[in-house]
C-alpha positions in Angstrom: 12.0 -1.3 0.7 12.5 -5.0 0.1 11.1 -8.5 -0.2 11.1 -9.6 3.4 10.9 -8.2 6.9 14.4 -9.6 7.6 16.1 -7.1 5.2 13.7 -4.1 5.0 11.2 -2.0 6.8 8.5 -1.8 4.1 7.4 -4.1 1.2 7.5 -3.1 -2.5 4.3 -1.0 -2.0 5.6 1.0 0.9 3.5 -1.0 3.4 5.2 -1.5 6.8 5.9 -5.1 7.6 4.8 -5.0 11.2 2.1 -2.3 11.0 -0.1 -3.3 8.0 -2.1 0.0 7.9 1.0 2.1 7.7 2.2 3.1 4.2 5.4 5.1 3.8 5.5 7.2 0.7 8.6 9.2 -0.5 12.3 8.9 -0.8 12.6 7.7 2.8 12.0 4.2 1.6 15.1 4.2 -0.5 18.1 2.3 1.0 20.5 5.1 0.0 20.3 8.5 -1.8 20.9 8.2 -5.5 23.4 10.6 -7.2 21.0 11.9 -9.9 17.7 13.7 -9.2 15.3 11.1 -7.6 12.1 13.0 -8.2 10.8 10.8 -11.1 11.4 7.7 -9.1 9.8 9.1 -6.0 6.7 10.0 -8.0 6.6 6.5 -9.6 6.9 4.8 -6.2 4.1 7.2 -4.8 1.8 6.2 -7.6 2.5 2.5 -7.1 1.8 2.9 -3.4 -1.5 4.8 -4.1 -2.6 2.1 -6.5 -1.8 -0.6 -4.0 -3.8 1.2 -1.3 -6.8 1.7 -3.5 -6.8 -1.7 -5.2 -6.0 -3.9 -2.2 -6.1 -2.3 1.1 -9.4 -0.3 0.7 -11.1 -3.3 -0.9 -10.3 -5.3 2.2 -11.7 -2.6 4.5 -14.9 -2.4 2.4 -15.6 -6.1 3.2 -15.2 -6.0 6.9 -18.2 -7.5 8.7 -18.7 -4.5 10.9 -19.4 -2.2 8.0 -22.9 -1.3 6.8 -23.2 -2.4 3.2 -25.2 -1.3 0.2 -26.6 -4.0 -2.2 -23.7 -3.4 -4.6 -21.1 -3.7 -1.9 -22.6 -6.9 -0.6 -22.4 -8.5 -4.1 -18.8 -7.3 -4.4 -17.8 -8.9 -1.1 -19.7 -12.1 -1.8 -22.6 -11.3 0.7 -25.5 -11.1 -1.7 
């Protein structure tokens, strides 16, 4: 987990740098195993990744041109 593809596999949301529809959730994104119990941190990172998927990634998919839209979705995507 890092700020660029040069020094990490995933971004701060667990999204793979080279495969944008791949999100990795769990302690496997940590650069090393911490000494204390990492469970609260793993849960926090999982919630952060879930929020990013819902708020950003799914909204982009909802606005793809090949999708069938309802009137509400067309307004949300700027296609009224």
